[in-house]
N, C-alpha and C positions, 0 to 999 in steps of 0.2 A: 177113862174118859172117852167119849165117842168122838169120831172124826169123820167128816164126810168127804168123799171123793166123787167129783162130778165127771161125766163123760157123756158122749153122744152128740156133741156139738158138730157143726160143720157148715158147709156152704150149700144153700138150697135156693131154688128159684121161688119167687113169689107165688103163693098158692099151695106150695108143697107142705110137707110135714117132716117133723123130727121128734124123736123121743129122747129126752134127757134122762140120765140115771144118776142118782145119788146114792152111792154104796156107803153104808154105815160100818165103820170098822169095829165098833162095839155092837152091844145088843140094841136093836131097834126098839125094844121094849123099854129102854131107858129114855126114849124120846117122848116128851110131852107134845111138842108142836115141831113139825118140820115145814120150812118155808123156802120157796124159791124167790130169789131176787134177781134182778138184772140191772146192768149199768151200760147204757148205750155210750158210744164214744163221745167224750166231751160233756156228759150229763152226769147227774147224781144217781146213785143206786136207788132202785125203786122196788117195792114189794109186788110180786107177780101173783103168787098163790101160796096157800097155807093148808095144811092138814094136821088134824089133831089125832091123838092117840085113839080116840073113839071113832075116827073117820069123818068127822066134820070138815068141811072145806070152805074156803073163801077165795075170791078171785078179784083182781084189779078189773075195773070196768073195761079197760082197754083190751083185755084178753078173755073176757067172759063170753062163753059160747065157742071158743076156739081152742083154748087150753084146758086140760085136765090134769089135776094133781091126784096121784094115787100112791098106795103102799103095798108092798109085797113083803109081809113079815117073814115068810120062809127064806126069801132071798136077801133079807136085811137091806132092802132097797126102796128108795122113794123116787117116783118117776114124775116127769112132766111131759105129757103128750101134747105136742103143739101142732095144730092143723091150721090150714088157711093162712099160712105165714105171710106177713107183710114186711116190706123193707124196714118199717120202724120197729120191728121186733129185733132187729140187728142189735146185739149187745153181748157182753160177757154175762153169763148166767151163773149164779152162785147158789149153792145149797147151804142153808142155815139150820142147824139143829139145836133145839132147846130142850135140855134135860129137865127131868123132875128136879125141883130146887133151883132152877134158874140159870144153870150153867149152859152157856151157849158156845157154839163152835161153827166155823166157816170153812168151806172148801176152797180150793184153789181157783175154781171157776172154769167154764168151758165156753168157748167162742161160738156163737151163732151168727151167721151172716146170711141175710136174705137179699137176693138180687132182684131188681125190678125187671 
């Protein structure tokens, strides 16, 4: 069973950039869809971006044009490049992996804090 481990979060000033990594403990080829979610303080978890095994991507309207989800199969890693960060992007970001057959797994999350 695959397991994601997120990293790359931190404190950044508004307008700055961060790249989050989701390291897949198993084979990335077991993943049908990889998704990034985020949960702002005091709010519910929301979908940020998704990427399929074929490379298709989807983004929440709030991050479209600023965030890019990608995959590096050689490194068994899914990335979320975040540019032009805003204070409202502050959240714990989670990687969710959906395997072929519908088995899903969540990482522990990584904190992103954007100061104004």
